[in-house]
C-alpha positions, 0 to 999 in steps of 0.5 A: 499499499502506498499510504496509510490513514490514522483518523482523528478519533483513532489516535492512541494518546498516552502520557510521556514516560518522564514528564507525563505530557499527553502525546500520540506517536503518529509515525508509529501508528501510521507505520512510518520508520523514516522519520518521527512525528508526534502530537504533544498536548501541553496543559498549563504548567507542563513541559516536555523533556529538555533534550537534544539528539545525536542525529535527529533534526526536528521541526516544531509547529504550534497548532493550537494556543501559544507555543513557548520554547527554549533552545539553548539559552533562547526563550521563544514565544510563538503564535499559533501556526508558527514553526521552528527548526532545531538542529540535533545538537541544540538543547530544546524544550517546549513548555506551557506557562500560559492559561490554555492548552498548547498543541504541538506537531513535532517532526524529526528525521532521521528517526532515533530511538526515544524511549528513556526506559530502554536507554543506558545511563550514558545515552540519557546523560548525553540526550538529557544534559540536565536530567530527563525531568528538568523544568525550564526557569519559567516553570521552576519555583 
């Protein structure tokens, strides 16, 4: 078959392993192995993991709400439908310090394993330089 479809009501959503942010692995559910693609729904006060990659470059798109993101030392405020490209070696983290949910679409290529429950300590230390549960300053109190 030359295509696959995942209907809106068919997507499997689950909390992420470390930060408990609702997400759905679109690429996996569609049988795609060439790149990663996920939707992330951040409720007020939530953040994704602060991380970097060895090989994967990522494209972040704000689909709903206002997007907040840190890339290395820069803090970005992004209106709906804004997009950001991040190279593998930059440390990045999306977060929500607002009052409404934010929905992000994140694409990454090439696809790399991202399950912290299956990584060794050396890999975790490289990918998550401040640990897999670090919060941005905007949510630290």
